[in-house]
DSSP file (Angstrom, degrees, kcal/mol; ACC not computed):
  #  RESIDUE AA STRUCTURE BP1 BP2  ACC     N-H-->O    O-->H-N    N-H-->O    O-->H-N    TCO  KAPPA ALPHA  PHI   PSI    X-CA   Y-CA   Z-CA
    1    1 A X    >         0   0    0      0, 0.0     3,-1.2     0, 0.0    25,-0.0   0.000 360.0 360.0 360.0 100.7    0.0    0.0    0.0
    2    2 A X  T 3   +     0   0    0      1,-0.2    24,-0.1    23,-0.1    23,-0.1   0.495 360.0  73.3 -79.7  -1.5    1.9    3.0   -1.3
    3    3 A X  T 3  S+     0   0    0     22,-0.2    19,-3.7    18,-0.1     2,-0.6   0.611  81.9  81.9 -84.4 -10.8   -0.6    5.4    0.2
    4    4 A X  E <   +A   21   0A   0     -3,-1.2    67,-0.4    17,-0.2     2,-0.3  -0.844  64.4 167.0 -94.4 123.9    0.7    4.6    3.7
    5    5 A X  E     -A   20   0A   0     15,-2.6    15,-3.4    -2,-0.6     2,-0.3  -0.868  23.8-153.0-133.9 164.2    3.9    6.7    4.4
    6    6 A X  E     -AB  19  69A   0     63,-2.8    63,-2.5    -2,-0.3    13,-0.1  -0.951  37.7 -87.2-133.9 157.0    6.1    7.6    7.3
    7    7 A X  E     - B   0  68A   0     11,-0.6    61,-0.3    -2,-0.3     2,-0.2  -0.352  45.3-112.2 -62.2 141.5    8.4   10.6    7.9
    8    8 A X    >>  -     0   0    0     59,-3.3     3,-2.2     1,-0.1     4,-0.7  -0.572  49.8 -88.6 -69.9 135.7   11.9   10.2    6.5
    9    9 A X  T 34 S-     0   0    0      1,-0.3    -1,-0.1    -2,-0.2     4,-0.1  -0.181 106.7  -3.0 -51.6 134.4   14.3   10.0    9.5
   10   10 A X  T 34 S+     0   0    0      1,-0.1     3,-0.3     2,-0.1    -1,-0.3   0.448 109.7  97.9  64.8   3.5   15.5   13.5   10.6
   11   11 A X  T <4 S+     0   0    0     -3,-2.2     2,-0.2     1,-0.2    -2,-0.2   0.755  92.0  24.8 -90.5 -25.2   13.6   15.2    7.9
   12   12 A X    ><  +     0   0    0     -4,-0.7     3,-2.0    55,-0.1    -1,-0.2  -0.579  62.6 168.6-141.8  73.7   10.6   16.2    9.9
   13   13 A X  T 3  S+     0   0    0     -3,-0.3    -1,-0.1     1,-0.3    -2,-0.1   0.731  77.7  59.9 -61.8 -23.2   11.4   16.5   13.6
   14   14 A X  T 3  S+     0   0    0      2,-0.1     2,-0.3     0, 0.0    -1,-0.3   0.490  87.1  92.5 -86.6  -1.3    8.1   18.1   14.3
   15   15 A X  S <  S-     0   0    0     -3,-2.0    -3,-0.1     1,-0.1     2,-0.0  -0.705  82.6-111.5 -90.9 143.4    6.0   15.2   13.0
   16   16 A X        -     0   0    0     -2,-0.3     2,-1.9     1,-0.1    -9,-0.3  -0.326  34.9-100.5 -68.6 156.6    4.9   12.5   15.4
   17   17 A X  S    S+     0   0    0    -11,-0.1     2,-0.3    -2,-0.0    -1,-0.1  -0.581  85.5 102.8 -78.1  84.1    6.4    9.0   15.1
   18   18 A X  S    S-     0   0    0     -2,-1.9   -11,-0.6   -13,-0.0     2,-0.3  -0.939  73.6 -95.0-153.7 171.8    3.5    7.5   13.2
   19   19 A X  E     -A    6   0A   0     -2,-0.3     2,-0.3   -13,-0.1   -13,-0.2  -0.654  37.9-156.0 -92.5 155.2    2.4    6.4    9.8
   20   20 A X  E     -A    5   0A   0    -15,-3.4   -15,-2.6    -2,-0.3     2,-0.5  -0.866  15.6-122.0-128.9 160.2    0.3    8.7    7.6
   21   21 A X  E     -A    4   0A   0     -2,-0.3     2,-1.0   -17,-0.2   -17,-0.2  -0.922  21.0-137.3-103.4 125.8   -2.1    8.3    4.8
   22   22 A X    >>  -     0   0    0    -19,-3.7     4,-1.5    -2,-0.5     3,-1.2  -0.735  12.8-157.2 -79.9 106.2   -1.1   10.1    1.6
   23   23 A X  T 34 S+     0   0    0     -2,-1.0    -1,-0.2    35,-0.5    36,-0.1   0.816  91.7  53.3 -57.9 -30.7   -4.5   11.6    0.6
   24   24 A X  T 34 S+     0   0    0      1,-0.2    -1,-0.3    -3,-0.1   -21,-0.1   0.776 112.7  44.0 -74.3 -24.7   -3.4   11.9   -3.1
   25   25 A X  T <4 S+     0   0    0     -3,-1.2     2,-0.3   -22,-0.2    -2,-0.2   0.639  91.1 100.2 -92.3 -16.2   -2.4    8.2   -3.1
   26   26 A X     <  -     0   0    0     -4,-1.5    -5,-0.0   -23,-0.2     0, 0.0  -0.542  44.7-177.3 -75.5 130.4   -5.5    6.9   -1.3
   27   27 A X        -     0   0    0     -2,-0.3    -1,-0.1     0, 0.0    -4,-0.0   0.177  46.3-115.1-110.8  15.2   -8.1    5.5   -3.7
   28   28 A X  S    S+     0   0    0      1,-0.1    -2,-0.1     2,-0.0    15,-0.0   0.835  70.4 139.5  56.3  37.3  -10.7    4.8   -0.9
   29   29 A X        -     0   0    0      1,-0.0    -1,-0.1     0, 0.0    -3,-0.0   0.715  57.5-136.1 -82.5 -20.1  -10.4    1.0   -1.4
   30   30 A X    >>  +     0   0    0      1,-0.0     4,-0.7     3,-0.0     3,-0.7   0.447  67.1 124.6  81.6  -0.3  -10.5    0.3    2.3
   31   31 A X  H 3>  +     0   0    0      1,-0.2     4,-0.6     2,-0.2     3,-0.1   0.792  69.6  56.0 -64.0 -27.5   -7.7   -2.3    2.1
   32   32 A X  H 3> S+     0   0    0      1,-0.2     4,-1.6     2,-0.2    -1,-0.2   0.791  90.4  74.0 -76.2 -27.4   -5.7   -0.5    4.7
   33   33 A X  H X4 S+     0   0    0     -3,-0.7     3,-0.5     1,-0.2     8,-0.3   0.932 103.3  35.6 -56.7 -53.5   -8.4   -0.5    7.4
   34   34 A X  H 3< S+     0   0    0     -4,-0.7    -1,-0.2     1,-0.2    -2,-0.2   0.733 117.5  55.8 -73.5 -18.0   -8.1   -4.2    8.4
   35   35 A X  H 3< S+     0   0    0     -4,-0.6     2,-0.5    -3,-0.1    -1,-0.2   0.673  78.9 104.7 -84.6 -17.8   -4.3   -4.1    7.8
   36   36 A X    X<  -     0   0    0     -4,-1.6     3,-1.2    -3,-0.5     5,-0.1  -0.510  58.0-158.7 -69.3 114.3   -3.6   -1.2   10.2
   37   37 A X  T 3  S+     0   0    0     -2,-0.5    -1,-0.2     1,-0.3    42,-0.0   0.713  93.4  50.8 -68.0 -18.0   -2.1   -2.8   13.3
   38   38 A X  T 3  S-     0   0    0     50,-0.1    -1,-0.3    51,-0.0    -2,-0.1   0.542 101.7-133.6 -91.7  -8.8   -3.1    0.2   15.4
   39   39 A X    <   +     0   0    0     -3,-1.2    -2,-0.1    -6,-0.2    -6,-0.1   0.934  64.4 133.1  52.9  48.6   -6.7    0.1   14.1
   40   40 A X        +     0   0    0     -7,-0.1     2,-0.5     7,-0.0    -1,-0.1   0.182  29.9 101.6-116.1  14.2   -6.4    3.8   13.5
   41   41 A X        +     0   0    0     -8,-0.3     2,-0.3    -5,-0.1    -5,-0.1  -0.897  44.4 165.8-107.7 126.8   -7.9    4.2   10.0
   42   42 A X        -     0   0    0     -2,-0.5     5,-0.1     6,-0.0     2,-0.1  -0.948  41.9-101.2-135.1 152.0  -11.5    5.5    9.8
   43   43 A X    >   -     0   0    0     -2,-0.3     3,-2.6     1,-0.1     4,-0.4  -0.437  50.4-101.9 -64.9 151.4  -13.7    6.8    7.1
   44   44 A X  G >  S+     0   0    0      1,-0.3     3,-1.1     2,-0.2    -1,-0.1   0.846 121.6  49.9 -47.3 -45.1  -13.9   10.6    7.3
   45   45 A X  G 3  S+     0   0    0      1,-0.2    -1,-0.3     0, 0.0    -2,-0.0   0.560 111.9  49.6 -76.6  -5.6  -17.3   10.7    9.0
   46   46 A X  G <  S+     0   0    0     -3,-2.6     2,-0.3     2,-0.1    -1,-0.2   0.244  72.7 130.9-115.8  12.5  -16.2    8.1   11.6
   47   47 A X    <   -     0   0    0     -3,-1.1     5,-0.1    -4,-0.4    -6,-0.0  -0.519  61.5-120.6 -67.6 124.4  -12.9    9.6   12.8
   48   48 A X    >   -     0   0    0     -2,-0.3     3,-2.2     1,-0.1     4,-0.5  -0.321  21.6-113.3 -63.7 149.4  -12.9    9.7   16.6
   49   49 A X  G >  S+     0   0    0      1,-0.3     3,-1.1     2,-0.2     4,-0.4   0.835 115.7  62.7 -52.2 -34.7  -12.6   13.2   18.1
   50   50 A X  G 3  S+     0   0    0      1,-0.2    -1,-0.3     2,-0.1     3,-0.2   0.720 108.2  42.2 -64.9 -20.0   -9.2   12.2   19.6
   51   51 A X  G X  S+     0   0    0     -3,-2.2     3,-1.4     1,-0.1     4,-0.5   0.365  80.2 102.1-109.4   3.8   -7.8   11.7   16.0
   52   52 A X  T X> S+     0   0    0     -3,-1.1     3,-1.4    -4,-0.5     4,-0.6   0.850  77.1  60.4 -59.0 -35.2   -9.3   14.7   14.2
   53   53 A X  H 3> S+     0   0    0     -4,-0.4     4,-1.3     1,-0.3     3,-0.5   0.776  92.6  68.1 -63.7 -24.4   -6.0   16.6   14.4
   54   54 A X  H <> S+     0   0    0     -3,-1.4     4,-2.6     1,-0.2    -1,-0.3   0.720  85.1  69.8 -69.2 -19.9   -4.4   13.7   12.3
   55   55 A X  H <> S+     0   0    0     -3,-1.4     4,-1.8    -4,-0.5    -1,-0.2   0.936 101.8  44.8 -61.5 -44.8   -6.5   14.8    9.3
   56   56 A X  H  X S+     0   0    0     -4,-0.6     4,-1.3    -3,-0.5    -1,-0.2   0.866 110.8  54.5 -66.7 -35.8   -4.4   17.9    9.0
   57   57 A X  H  X S+     0   0    0     -4,-1.3     4,-0.7     1,-0.2     3,-0.4   0.920 107.8  49.3 -63.7 -42.2   -1.2   15.9    9.5
   58   58 A X  H >X S+     0   0    0     -4,-2.6     3,-1.1     1,-0.2     4,-0.6   0.879 106.4  56.3 -63.9 -36.5   -2.2   13.6    6.7
   59   59 A X  H >X S+     0   0    0     -4,-1.8     4,-1.2     1,-0.3     3,-0.8   0.805  95.9  66.4 -64.3 -27.8   -2.9   16.6    4.5
   60   60 A X  H 3X S+     0   0    0     -4,-1.3     4,-2.4    -3,-0.4    -1,-0.3   0.792  87.0  69.2 -63.8 -27.1    0.7   17.7    5.2
   61   61 A X  H << S+     0   0    0     -3,-1.1    -1,-0.2    -4,-0.7    -2,-0.2   0.903  99.0  49.6 -56.6 -41.3    1.9   14.7    3.3
   62   62 A X  H X< S+     0   0    0     -3,-0.8     3,-0.7    -4,-0.6    -1,-0.2   0.916 114.0  43.8 -64.9 -43.7    0.6   16.3    0.1
   63   63 A X  H 3< S+     0   0    0     -4,-1.2    -1,-0.2     1,-0.2    -2,-0.2   0.794 128.5  26.7 -74.2 -28.1    2.3   19.6    0.7
   64   64 A X  T >< S+     0   0    0     -4,-2.4     3,-2.4     1,-0.1    -1,-0.2  -0.324  70.0 153.3-131.3  50.6    5.7   18.1    1.9
   65   65 A X  G X   +     0   0    0     -3,-0.7     3,-2.0     1,-0.3    -1,-0.1   0.776  67.3  67.7 -55.3 -31.3    5.8   14.8    0.1
   66   66 A X  G 3  S+     0   0    0      1,-0.3    -1,-0.3    -3,-0.1    -5,-0.1   0.682  92.1  62.5 -65.4 -16.1    9.6   14.8    0.1
   67   67 A X  G <  S+     0   0    0     -3,-2.4   -59,-3.3    -6,-0.2     2,-0.3   0.459 100.5  65.8 -85.7  -0.8    9.6   14.4    3.9
   68   68 A X  E <   -B    7   0A   0     -3,-2.0     2,-0.3   -61,-0.3   -61,-0.2  -0.893  55.4-179.0-127.6 151.6    7.8   11.0    3.6
   69   69 A X  E     -B    6   0A   0    -63,-2.5   -63,-2.8    -2,-0.3     2,-0.4  -0.975  40.1 -97.0-142.4 155.2    8.6    7.5    2.3
   70   70 A X        -     0   0    0     -2,-0.3   -65,-0.2   -65,-0.2   -68,-0.1  -0.607  53.2-115.3 -69.9 128.3    6.7    4.2    2.0
   71   71 A X        -     0   0    0    -67,-0.4     2,-0.8    -2,-0.4    -1,-0.1  -0.299  18.0-114.8 -70.0 150.5    7.8    2.2    5.1
   72   72 A X    >   -     0   0    0      1,-0.2     3,-1.7     2,-0.0    -1,-0.1  -0.765  22.5-156.2 -82.5 111.4    9.8   -1.0    4.7
   73   73 A X  T 3  S+     0   0    0     -2,-0.8    -1,-0.2     1,-0.3     5,-0.1   0.720  90.7  55.1 -64.8 -20.3    7.4   -3.7    6.1
   74   74 A X  T 3  S+     0   0    0      2,-0.1    -1,-0.3     4,-0.1     3,-0.1   0.512  82.2 115.0 -90.0  -4.7   10.3   -6.0    6.9
   75   75 A X  S X  S-     0   0    0     -3,-1.7     3,-1.7     1,-0.1     4,-0.2  -0.354  78.4 -99.2 -68.9 144.7   12.1   -3.4    9.1
   76   76 A X  T 3  S+     0   0    0      1,-0.3    -1,-0.1     2,-0.1    -2,-0.1  -0.368 108.2  17.7 -61.0 137.3   12.5   -4.2   12.8
   77   77 A X  T 3  S+     0   0    0      2,-0.1    -1,-0.3    -3,-0.1    -2,-0.1   0.592  84.1 124.8  78.4  10.4    9.9   -2.3   14.8
   78   78 A X    <   +     0   0    0     -3,-1.7     2,-0.4    -5,-0.1    -2,-0.1   0.691  68.5  52.4 -77.7 -15.5    7.6   -1.7   11.9
   79   79 A X  S    S-     0   0    0     -4,-0.2    -2,-0.1   -42,-0.0    -1,-0.0  -0.954  89.4-118.0-119.9 139.5    4.7   -3.3   13.6
   80   80 A X        -     0   0    0     -2,-0.4     2,-0.1     1,-0.1    -2,-0.1  -0.302  30.9-107.4 -71.2 158.0    3.4   -2.5   17.1
   81   81 A X     >  -     0   0    0      1,-0.1     4,-2.1    -4,-0.1     5,-0.2  -0.400  31.2-107.9 -76.1 160.7    3.4   -5.0   19.9
   82   82 A X  H  > S+     0   0    0      1,-0.2     4,-2.4     2,-0.2     5,-0.1   0.859 122.3  55.4 -57.3 -34.1    0.1   -6.5   21.1
   83   83 A X  H  > S+     0   0    0      2,-0.2     4,-2.4     1,-0.2    -1,-0.2   0.906 105.9  50.0 -65.4 -41.3    0.5   -4.4   24.2
   84   84 A X  H  > S+     0   0    0      2,-0.2     4,-2.2     1,-0.2    -2,-0.2   0.897 111.0  49.4 -64.7 -39.6    0.8   -1.2   22.2
   85   85 A X  H  X S+     0   0    0     -4,-2.1     4,-2.6     2,-0.2    -2,-0.2   0.920 110.5  50.5 -65.3 -43.2   -2.3   -2.1   20.2
   86   86 A X  H  X S+     0   0    0     -4,-2.4     4,-2.5     1,-0.2    -2,-0.2   0.913 111.1  48.5 -60.6 -43.0   -4.2   -2.8   23.4
   87   87 A X  H  X S+     0   0    0     -4,-2.4     4,-2.5     2,-0.2    -1,-0.2   0.896 110.5  51.5 -63.8 -40.3   -3.1    0.5   24.9
   88   88 A X  H  X S+     0   0    0     -4,-2.2     4,-1.9     2,-0.2     6,-0.2   0.924 110.4  48.4 -62.6 -44.9   -4.1    2.3   21.7
   89   89 A X  H  X>S+     0   0    0     -4,-2.6     5,-2.5     1,-0.2     4,-1.0   0.917 111.7  50.0 -61.0 -43.8   -7.6    0.7   21.8
   90   90 A X  H ><5S+     0   0    0     -4,-2.5     3,-0.7     1,-0.2    -2,-0.2   0.926 108.9  51.9 -60.9 -44.5   -8.0    1.6   25.5
   91   91 A X  H 3<5S+     0   0    0     -4,-2.5    -1,-0.2     1,-0.3    -2,-0.2   0.870 116.5  39.1 -61.7 -38.0   -7.0    5.2   24.8
   92   92 A X  H 3<5S-     0   0    0     -4,-1.9    -1,-0.3    -5,-0.2    -2,-0.2   0.492 110.4-118.2 -92.4  -3.1   -9.6    5.6   22.0
   93   93 A X  T <<5 +     0   0    0     -4,-1.0     2,-0.5    -3,-0.7    -3,-0.2   0.792  55.7 160.9  73.1  26.5  -12.2    3.6   23.7
   94   94 A X      < -     0   0    0     -5,-2.5     2,-0.5    -6,-0.2    -1,-0.2  -0.717  21.3-164.4 -85.4 125.7  -12.3    0.9   21.0
   95   95 A X              0   0    0     -2,-0.5    -5,-0.0     1,-0.1    -1,-0.0  -0.946 360.0 360.0-113.3 126.6  -13.9   -2.3   22.1
   96   96 A X              0   0    0     -2,-0.5    -1,-0.1     0, 0.0    -2,-0.0   0.346 360.0 360.0-124.3 360.0  -13.3   -5.4   20.1
């Protein structure tokens, strides 16, 4: 999924350590939703209030594309631990 990107190391120190959706690369296919280990991808009308600020962060990908790259899925630490996912769910109030 080339619409999922991460900041290039040391290129964007003010960006959080997270993955982003390139709005220009997204074709609204929904394939990323079940693949997201953080369960943090939502359709626009279902974005939890806690994540609304991330919409603007994702838009920044378009304006500063050179600061982002498609992550290497085989890289160490590229997937969160089960504990991190549980904490993320707790923080957002997601019950599965």
